[in-house]
N, C-alpha and C positions, 0 to 999 in steps of 0.2 A: 722622321719615321718613328725615332725612339720616343719623341714627345707624344705623337699620336698613339703609340702602344701604351704608354703609361696612362694617357687620358682614358683610353678604352678600358684599362684595367680598373682604374678608379671607378668608372661608371659601372662596370660589372659588380664590383664590390658593393657600391651603393645600392644596386638593385637587389643584390643578394640579402643584404642587411634589411632592406624595405620588405622583401618577400618573407624574410624569416619571421618578422612581426606578424604577418599574416598567417603564417604556418604555425605560430604559437598558440592560436586559438583553437586548441583541442581540449576534448573533455572525456572522461570515462564515466558513464552513467551506471549507478548501481540499479539493478533489476530484481526486487523482491519477487516472491512467488505469487502474490495475489494479483487478480487481473487489473484492478484499477491502477495499481503501481506500474504494472507492465505498460498500460496504455499511456500514462503520463510520461514514463521514461521515453517512449518513442516519440511523443509529441515534442518533448524537449529536444530530443536529438534531431528531429526533422527541422525544427527552427534553426538550430545551431549550423546545420549543413546547408539549409536552402537560403537562409537570410543572413547569417553571419559569416558563411563561407568556411566554417571550422570543420574539423574531423572529429568523429565520434566513435566511440567503442562501448559496447553494452556488456556489463559485467554481471553475471547472476550472483546473488549473496543474500544472506539473511540479515536482519537488523544489526546484529553485534558486528558481523564482518564488515558491513559498509561504513558504520560509524568509526570503527577502528581505523579503517583506511583513510577516511576523510580526517580523523584526527592527526594521523601521520603526515598528511599533507604532501605526500611524494607523488600524487597523481595516479595511484593505483586504482582508486575510486574517489571520484570527486563530488558526487551528488546523490542523495537519497531522494527519490521522486515523490514520496508519499508517506510522510511522518505523521502518524496518528497520536495526538496528545489528548490525555495523559498516558495512553497506553505504552508509549516509548519514552515516558519522562526519565527513566533512570538513565537512558542514553543521553538526553538533552541536558539533564543536570550535570552529567559527568563531563561532557565535551563542549557544551554551549555556554552553560553558567560557570562550570568549574574551570576547565582547561582553557576555554575560550578560543579553541581551534576549529570550531564549526559554526557556521552561521544559519540561522533560521530565517526564511523569508517572512516578511511582515504579512503577506496576503494568504489568507486560508479560506477553506470552504468547510461547511459543517458535515460532520459524519455521524450516522445514528447506528448503533449496534444493538443486536438483539438475537432472538431464536426464531426460526421459522418452520413451518410445515406447509404442505401443500393445502390449497384451499379445499380440494377433494377430501383430503384426510381429516382437516379441520371440521368440515361439515358433517362427515360420517360419525366423528366421535365427539362432536361438540367441544372442540379444543380451542380455547381463547386465550388462556393464561399459561405461563410456564408451569404453574402448579398442576395443570392437567396432565402434564407428561408423567406425574407420579401416580396417576390412577392405574390400578392393576391391569385393566383391560386395554388401556392405551399403550402401556409399556409392553404388554404381550404382542400387541400389533406391530410394535416396532423391533421385535425380537427376531432378527433373521438367522441367528446362529444357534438358537435353541438353549442358550445359557440361562435363561430366566430373566435377563435384562435386555431392555431396548437400547439399541445403540443411537448415540447422538454425536455427530461431528462437531468437535469444538475448535477446530482450526488446524493449521499446518504446524509441523515441528518448527520451533525457532520463532513462533509468532507470540509476542507478549500477550496479545489477547486470548490465546489458547490457554495460558497459564490462569488468566482470569476467570475464563469459562470452567476450567477444571475446579477452581475454588468455588464457583457459583454453584455447580452441580452439587457439591457437598453442602454448601450453606443454605441452599434452597431445599434441603432434605431430600434430594433425589437419588443418592447413591445406591440406595436399596433397589431402585427400579431402572436406573438409567446407567449404561456404561459409556464414559466419555472416550471418544476416539479421536486420535490425531492422525492425519494423513494429508497428503497434498491436495490442494484444492480441486484439481482435476479429477480426483477420485470422488470427492463429494459431489461434483457437478454430474458425474456419470451415475452416481447413486440416486440422486435427485431424480433425474431423467427416467431411470430404471423404476424407481418406486412409483412414480406417477403412471408409467405405462402399465405396470403390474397391479395397480390399485393397493399398494402395500403402505404401511406406515413408516415414516421417516422424519426425524428432526434434525436440524442443523444450525450452527451459528450463522447468522447472516448480518448484512450492513448494507448501508446506502452511503455512498453510491456503489453500484455493482451491476455487472450485466445480467445478473440472475433475474432482476425485476422485468427485464425485456424477454427473458428466455422461457420463464414457466409462471404458471399462476400460483404464486406463494403469498403467505401471509406472516406478518410478524406478530409473535404473541406479546401479550402484555406482561409486564413485571411490576414488583413494588417499585414506587416512585423513588427515584434517585435521592438517597439519603447519605451525606458524607459521613455521618456517624456509623453507617452500616456498610461503608465502602473503604476497608482498610487493605490495600493490595501491596504486597511486598514481592517484587520481581527476583528471580533466580541471580541476577547480576547484583542485586543488593544484600542477598543473604542465601546461604546454602539451605537454610531452614524455612525457605520462603513459603512453602505450602502451610506449615503449621502456624506461621506467624501472620498469615493472611485471614481476613474475615470479609466476604463480600456477600451481602444478601440484599442488594437493591439494584435497580437498573443503572447501567452506565449513564453518565451525563453525556449530552451532545459533545462530540469531539471537535477539536480544532485541528485541521489537517493541512499541511503545508510542505514545502520542500526544505531541504537542508543541504548545505553544501560546504565543501572544505574552505577555511579562511584563507588558505594559500592560493585558492584559485584567482583572487583578485590581482595578484601579482604575476601569475603565470598565464591567465587568459582573461583579462579584464573586461572585454566585451561580452564574454559569456557570463562572467560573474554579475555584470550590471543587468543582463537579461534575466537571470535567475532571481535577482532581487526585485524585479518588476513582475514576475510571472504570477498569474491567478487563474483560477478556474472556478466554475460552479459545479456543484454536485451532479447536476444533470448532464453536464459536458461529460464528466467522467464515466457515468453509467452508460450513456449512449455510445461513447468512444470504446468503452471496454466490450460492450456487446457486439459491435462490429469485428472486434479481433477475436474474442473468445466464443461468442454466440454464432457468428457467421463464418468464422475461420478465415477472415480476410488477412492480408498481409498488413502488419502493424504500420510499416513505412507508407504504404499506399493510403491507408486510412488517415494518417497523420497528415500527410501532404495535401490530401483532399480537404480536411478540416482547416488547414492553414489557408488555402485558396478561397474557402467559404467565409472566412473571418479576418480579412485583411485589416480591418481597424483595430481589433483586438491585438493581434500580433504586432502591428506597428507600435501600439502603446506599450507592449512589453519591451520593445527595442528603444523605447525613448524617442520615437519619430512623430 
């Protein structure tokens, strides 16, 4: 009986150790405020839960918070789902190239950034280029608070792109006509909807991929062609005097967008780290996925699992199957 008891105990210990390896596959996914990042975050999480059998926790945070947590490697936040380069280059230079504590996936999709107005507003005032926002009648049509300047949303607090846009408003010579506004993206989306419904003027920072292209009839304005000599951006993380040291007077180059994850994840949750290394999406995937979530108000987990079921070969490729 004693021998059987010891044998049973050893079997239990072995099963516990084996189960522990499975339970080790867990991840905390950073969730920035923009819709594309939120969509990708939930897609990553759905694959981890449904295909790897891991556990997932979603942790809201801005770029600085997420990168710092990934750098520490303690599992507070393990992955950034939507790293736009070179927008967030100050973080990747510090933690990927410098400290070597964060890993960038090799697969990316192309991101395009600019400024949009509704097609209705563009047609009424013949607005095609960013410079048109500096015409007095256009600026007046965008002035909702009566302070003599038209409002333009440049991004949410904490966004590196919002810093770029603030510099651009100055260096495009628009500061006398345009007031750059920072607010959460939900505020911008509500304002776009309201301005179209009321036939009012409104301009805002926009980018592809994004749900907005499925939600409203908007058009991206032209800008001076990207010129590296006219694109010298210094981020706050690099200098306290970033605004004065920057000069940006041309369109952003097309962006390289990918995920980044903590280097320690390979030891803590190797199957998840391997999945992240293989993960890839197209811009249209992100736009349509984001629209289902933010445009239609659907549950992110439901949309993600629906997408996984419809794209088994792509998901299997991410998992090395």
